[in-house]
N, C-alpha and C positions, 0 to 999 in steps of 0.2 A: 392714228391719223394717216396711216399708210394708204388707206383707200380713200382718204379725203373726208372721213367722218369718224366719230368715236366708235370704238368696237362694240359697245352695248347701246341699244336704242330702246326708247319707250316713250310713251306719252306722259308718264309720271315717274317720280323717283321709285315708286313701288314696282312699276313694270321693269325699269332698268335693273333694279335689285333682283327681280325674278329671273330676268335673262342672265344675269351674272351667276346666280345660283345654279342655273341649268346649263351654264356654259354655252349660251347661244350668242354668237357674235359673228361679225363679218358677213358680207353679202355673198361671198363666193366669187366675186369678179376676178380675183387673182389667187394664185397659189404660189406665191414667191417664197424664197427662203426666209424673208422677213416675217411673212405671215405664218409660215410653218413654225418659226421660232416663237412667235407670240402665242400661237395656239398651244404649244407645248408648255409654255410658262403659265398660261391661264387654265390649265387642266383643273377640274373640280377637285379631284383627289390629290392632296399634296404629295402623297407617296409616288404618284405617277409623273410628277414634275421633274424636270432635269435639275441636276445639281449645278452650282455656279460654274464649276470647271467645265461641265458639259455645255453650258450656255456660252461661255467664253470661247470654246472650241468649235462653236457652230459655224457653218460655212458663211453665214451672214457677216461675221466679223473678219473674214479673210479678205474682203473687199478693201483695196487701198484707200478709197475715199472714206469709208467708215472708220478705218484705223486712224486716219488723219483727223477726222471729226472727233473721235474719242480722245485723242491726245490733246486737241485744242480745248475740248470741254474740261478735261482734267486740269489743264493749266489755268483756265479761267476760274474754275471753281476753287482751286487751291489759292490763287491770288485773292479771290473774294473772301475766302474764309480767313486768310492771314490778315487782311486789312480790317475785317469786321470783328475778329475775335478779341475779347478783352485781354489786355495785357495784365499780368500779375505783377504787382509792385510790392516789394517787401516793406512792411511797415517798420518803422523804428520803434524799439521798445520804449515805453514811457520813461522819462527821467525819474530817478529816485527822488523822493521828497527830501527837501533840505530842512534841517532843524536849526 
């Protein structure tokens, strides 16, 4: 959504899938560090994709606004998962039968 539209386009799901397999994306309007990062992550051959550590060290994440956004997202997702996660409650063992 960096360019204002989805990275893969097509008239049908089959066309979109075809573009994805060929790694055809973006219109080329921009060549920002964000798009460079996304293109590297979307490489067809997984062996040519960056590792997580390389992604996190990409210049895109050096931007102060992006760092603050990531921290904010982590906080909100942590809060949401804590409030929606089921709590484990220990069950009491059944009472022994009385005779």
